[in-house]
C-alpha positions in Angstrom: -34.7 46.3 -7.3 -31.2 47.4 -6.0 -32.8 50.0 -3.7 -35.0 47.3 -2.1 -31.9 45.0 -1.6 -30.0 47.8 0.0 -32.8 48.3 2.5 -33.0 44.6 3.3 -29.2 44.5 3.9 -28.9 47.8 5.6 -31.2 48.1 8.6 -30.0 51.3 10.3 -29.9 52.4 13.9 -28.9 56.1 13.9 -28.0 58.1 17.0 -30.1 61.3 17.1 -29.2 63.1 20.4 -29.1 63.2 24.1 -32.0 64.8 25.9 -32.5 65.7 29.5 -36.0 65.5 31.0 -37.2 66.0 34.6 -36.9 62.3 35.3 -33.8 61.2 33.5 -31.3 61.7 30.7 -32.1 59.8 27.5 -30.1 58.7 24.4 -32.4 58.9 21.4 -32.1 56.7 18.3 -34.0 56.4 15.0 -34.4 52.9 13.5 -35.2 52.3 9.8 -35.2 49.0 8.0 -37.0 46.3 6.0 -37.5 42.7 6.8 -39.6 40.1 4.9 -41.4 42.8 2.9 -42.2 45.0 5.9 -40.7 48.5 6.1 -40.4 50.0 9.5 -39.2 53.1 11.3 -39.1 53.6 15.0 -37.8 56.0 17.6 -36.1 54.5 20.6 -35.2 56.5 23.8 -33.0 54.8 26.4 -32.6 56.1 29.9 -28.8 56.1 30.4 -29.2 55.0 34.0 -31.1 51.9 32.8 -28.1 51.2 30.5 -25.9 51.4 33.6 -23.9 54.4 32.3 -23.7 57.9 33.6 -23.3 61.4 32.1 -19.6 61.6 33.1 -18.6 58.8 30.8 -17.5 59.3 27.2 -20.2 60.0 24.6 -19.1 57.0 22.6 -19.5 54.6 25.5 -23.0 56.1 26.4 -24.2 55.7 22.8 -22.8 52.2 22.4 -24.3 50.9 25.7 -27.7 52.6 25.0 -27.8 51.4 21.4 -27.2 47.8 22.5 -29.8 47.9 25.2 -32.4 49.7 22.9 -32.0 47.2 20.1 -32.1 44.2 22.4 -35.4 45.4 23.8 -36.8 46.5 20.4 -36.1 43.1 18.9 -37.7 41.2 21.8 -40.8 43.6 22.1 -44.2 42.2 21.4 -46.7 44.7 19.9 -50.5 44.6 20.0 -52.6 45.8 17.1 -55.1 48.4 18.4 -57.9 47.2 16.1 -60.3 48.7 13.6 -63.2 49.8 15.8 -63.6 53.1 14.0 -64.2 51.6 10.6 
């Protein structure tokens, strides 16, 4: 039971890395947690320009701004279930 309680109380957002792609530079995060009996994991990539930071700023500032933006959007996202057509 204590492991379950720790997951409930300790939803985690962990910084993974910065990646450069053709179109932009992204800060990448991994999210793990549990809420109301549902365990979840997710990967979030945030375009640093969308977070209004640039590559010349400190890494701490980039990570902080991107994490705040990523979690805000993750929490407000609405997902659609694809369905069970194949069953």
